[in-house]
C-alpha positions, 0 to 999 in steps of 0.5 A: 503546470501540473494542476492544470491537467486534472484529467491526466491525473485521474487517468494515472490514478485509474491506472494505479487502481488496476496495476496495484491489484494485478501485482497483488494477484501475481504475489498470490500466485507466487506465494504458493511456490516461492518463499516470502523472503525471496519474493520480497528480495526480488521485488525490491531488487527489480524496483531498484533496477528500474528506478536507479537509471531514472534517477541517474539520467534525470539527475534526481536527488538521492543523497541522504544524511542525518535524520533524513537517512535514519527515517529512510531506513525506518521507512524501508523496514516498514515497507518490507514488513507491510508488503510481507504481511500483505503477501502473506495475507493473500495466501489465505484470503480472497484478493478483494477481502485482503485489499478491502480490510487494508483500506482501514488505513485512512481511518488509522491515518485520521486517528494517528493525526489526532492523537499523534500529530494533535490535528483537529478531528471533529466528532462526525469524522470520528463517527465515520471512523467507527462506522468504517471499522465496523465495516472492516470487521464485517469483512474480517469476521467470515475470513477469521472464522475460516482461516484464523489469525491470518485474516488479521494481517491486512489490519497489520498492513493498515497500521504499518502503512499508516506509520509508513505514511507518517514517516514519509510525510516527515521526509517528503520535503527533503527528498525526490519521490522517485529517488526515495524509492530507488534508495529504498529499493537498494536498502531493502536488498541490502537488508534482505540479501544477507538475512536470507544468506544467513538463514537459508540453512536454519529451516525457516521456510519463509526465509529459505531460497529456491531455484525458481522455474522460468515461469516463476522468474517471469512472474517475479520480474512482473511483480517488481515491475507492477509494484514499481509502476503502481508507485510511479502512477500514484506519484505522477497522478499527484503531480497533475491533480490535487490529492482531494480529487484523487483520494476518492478514486483510490477506492476503485481498487476494491472492485477492480481487485474483486474482478481480478480475484474472480477471473484469476482465482474464482474468489468472491467475497461472501454476503457479509464481507460484501456488505462490509466492503460497501460500508467501508467504502462509504465511510472512507468516502465520507471522510475524504469529502469531509476533509475536502470541505474543511480544506475549502473553508480554510482558516476563515472559520474554525474547523467544524466537526 
């Protein structure tokens, strides 16, 4: 059984924490020369090309209809917007800063759970959310002072992917995760392809088309492969270990992004941003551990603060 192999799940999550920031680093490199729309189109096209054979050969569930189809279309639009916002942020911010700011998402999820899904959230977890937001603002402040509004884009990413995860929850029981990603890749291509054809002569730089160089084609293929692989690693990790075990490990993505950002771009967070990153990680880990503790107590006692 999947839950009998937690070590494998942990190793797969470690792989995700390395592969995901590598994909972000490639996006940061490509964003200097490849228009955003074309970058997104090829990233999702590669995703579809990789996953469609897996779905076909594995005879996985991919047909959708009704409400599930509608929510999948919404999920795909959110995915395009979220990745587009992150790729844009990476052109202005150090890799570690962008990733760290986006990690406000767990706090967003907690608040959405309380105010949208009416889930019970105690005062201590709400306080941890406040502390986490303060840490995030400490990361945002120096970047905002330097580059202006683009420093807020990772916050948009966090809000976007919080809603993205809520939509995914609504259809998770009715879809296969790999089939869902394959269909989303095809939908994104169907959305982005005509959009770029219509706007290529409109003078909108992010929606223009260029002829990539051989090196750029290699990096474009790499970003699609890395993005798809990161998703598969996370999906597979959850098959072999419970989310309560894996959730704290996701914060390893921040120090990995710091190392990659320094190696590739010679970027390092400044003192205030570094302190904010530490505070954000600590608050996030507290929430994760608190959720785990409450889950263990189950229905035997009322959910504590």
